[in-house]
LUMVO-789884 format. One record per residue (C-alpha): residue in one letter; x, y, z. Coordinates in steps of 0.001 Angstrom, whole numbers. Layout:
A:X:Y:Z
...
This chain:
M:41741:-71771:-8289
L:43519:-68342:-8112
Y:41217:-65247:-6165
D:41924:-61715:-6867
K:44886:-61744:-3858
D:46828:-64537:-5410
I:46877:-62892:-8931
R:47858:-59337:-7426
E:51815:-59481:-6602
P:52551:-62049:-9600
L:50651:-59678:-11888
F:52826:-56637:-10410
D:55835:-58837:-11111
Y:54933:-59247:-14685
L:53859:-55841:-15113
E:57337:-54796:-13794
E:58991:-57229:-16379
R:56870:-56299:-19607
F:56984:-52548:-18991
G:60139:-51823:-16968
K:60141:-48396:-15193
S:56897:-48141:-13532
R:54871:-47371:-10363
I:51877:-49568:-9451
F:48805:-48605:-7294
E:45976:-50517:-5854
E:42453:-49255:-5389
V:43052:-45800:-7076
P:39884:-43919:-7178
M:38106:-43195:-10883
A:34965:-41166:-10753
K:32243:-43330:-9285
A:34827:-46568:-9110
R:38246:-47304:-8334
A:40525:-49009:-10167
D:41891:-52427:-8943
V:45638:-51607:-10359
M:46789:-48253:-11889
M:50186:-48476:-13439
V:52099:-44939:-14355
I:54816:-45727:-16862
P:57041:-42808:-18452
D:54461:-41703:-20924
E:50985:-43521:-19986
L:48559:-44429:-17467
I:47424:-48190:-17576
G:44792:-49396:-15973
I:43895:-53086:-15116
E:41057:-54704:-14078
I:41295:-57889:-12357
K:38474:-60941:-12587
S:39478:-63790:-10811
S:37557:-67303:-11729
V:35216:-66601:-8817
D:34296:-62814:-9928
T:31280:-61660:-11845
Y:30865:-59525:-14947
E:28077:-57679:-12965
R:29980:-54540:-12302
L:32240:-54550:-15795
K:30064:-52381:-18034
G:30281:-49470:-15715
Q:34003:-50119:-14586
V:34849:-50390:-18178
R:33508:-46878:-18567
N:35497:-45276:-15857
Y:38867:-46884:-17009
N:38031:-45594:-20733
K:37628:-41801:-19541
F:41036:-42039:-17361
C:43589:-44714:-19032
D:45806:-44810:-22132
R:45726:-48222:-22391
C:43482:-51011:-20335
Y:43589:-54579:-19551
A:41770:-57192:-18121
A:43388:-59735:-16029
V:41455:-62508:-15555
G:41501:-66454:-14134
L:40998:-69162:-16539
R:37363:-68916:-16419
H:36811:-65882:-18084
A:39755:-66309:-20688
K:37182:-67573:-23290
H:34777:-65018:-23185
I:36044:-61799:-21245
A:36586:-60371:-25183
E:32510:-60187:-25314
H:32266:-57935:-21973
I:35212:-55078:-22712
P:36103:-52921:-25669
A:38476:-54318:-28802
F:41101:-52058:-27646
W:41574:-53624:-24268
G:44079:-56030:-23858
V:43618:-59113:-22413
L:46007:-60925:-19453
C:44877:-64708:-18703
V:46269:-65441:-14738
Y:46239:-69607:-13721
E:48209:-71971:-11608
D:50470:-74656:-13158
N:51987:-76922:-10530
R:51627:-74473:-7968
R:53319:-71709:-9894
V:51635:-68735:-11270
I:51272:-68249:-15220
I:50692:-65108:-17027
E:49867:-65193:-20728
E:48902:-62038:-22398
L:46248:-62938:-24899
R:45295:-59700:-26328
E:47671:-56598:-26328
A:46150:-53354:-25005
A:45708:-50715:-28347
P:45613:-47085:-27411
N:42193:-45950:-25414
P:40164:-43843:-27978
K:37858:-42600:-25767
L:40281:-41355:-23125
N:39573:-37792:-21749
P:42558:-36066:-21352
E:41040:-33364:-18910
L:39879:-36233:-16302
Q:43434:-37880:-16451
L:45070:-34733:-15462
S:42566:-34594:-12499
F:44941:-37507:-10787
L:47348:-34316:-10351
W:47250:-32280:-7107
K:47357:-28485:-7302
N:51453:-28195:-6604
E:51730:-30942:-9048
L:49472:-29041:-11856
F:51507:-25577:-11011
S:55188:-27421:-11358
I:53820:-28292:-14927
L:52666:-24695:-15380
D:56481:-23680:-14199
M:57912:-25995:-16804
N:56215:-24829:-19334
R:57070:-21203:-18784
L:53301:-20550:-18326
P:51146:-18249:-15664
K:50404:-19610:-12226
Y:46746:-18944:-12552
R:46724:-17943:-8895
G:43203:-17974:-7486
Q:42123:-20346:-10580
S:40306:-23841:-10310
K:41788:-26939:-10904
A:39644:-27571:-13750
F:40741:-24256:-14867
I:44617:-24856:-14849
R:43717:-28684:-16349
R:42197:-27084:-19276
K:45007:-24148:-19823
L:47779:-27128:-19745
I:45482:-28714:-22420
E:45289:-25767:-24422
K:48655:-24485:-24243
V:50908:-27159:-23873
P:51535:-29993:-27019
A:49711:-33400:-25732
P:52941:-35643:-25829
L:54750:-33185:-23813
L:51771:-32627:-21365
K:51266:-36761:-20545
K:55314:-36956:-20248
Q:55193:-34247:-17862
M:51859:-35535:-15928
C:53615:-39177:-15435
E:56934:-37643:-14306
E:55053:-35764:-11720
L:53361:-38775:-10713
F:56652:-40605:-10548
E:57779:-37988:-8431
R:55083:-37888:-6077
D:55272:-39044:-2195
Y:53057:-42031:-2746
T:52349:-42678:1129
V:48956:-40857:296
W:47320:-41305:-3123
E:44522:-39006:-2571
G:46133:-35933:-1077
R:44707:-32999:-2905
């Protein structure tokens, strides 16, 4: 039986192979919870909740709510015990990865591909950016700096003035370029 700690490294290898250019982070704060795994790819943020075979669904409903606010796509990475029933506990747009051991080798099967998240809140997603990163995106788009304004004000201006696909790409670029020795920086 695999525990959470046994799942992570093989999962990261799988994600890097599956998605290519990516940055993977663990235990990322999102609202009132933490994402087990947050992955940045060139044009999306992907959240992954791990439920090993020893985990329960007790907190999953609240976790799903938080992932839905912040992530473009979401996956549940589950042990064999949960593979048959996880779909009853997550939205239909969530993907499902089954992680199990076979002859001492960890296998990952994609049981369901994640679809775009219809509940994403772009302003909350932009809250991952630090103020200097928001200023950088303002510069890229030749917008005023809005000095003295709050991060929330700047996020709203960016959403209002920059086309969504371009803003998403720029946000992901900023997250790729960040000094990741600290996630919760500013």
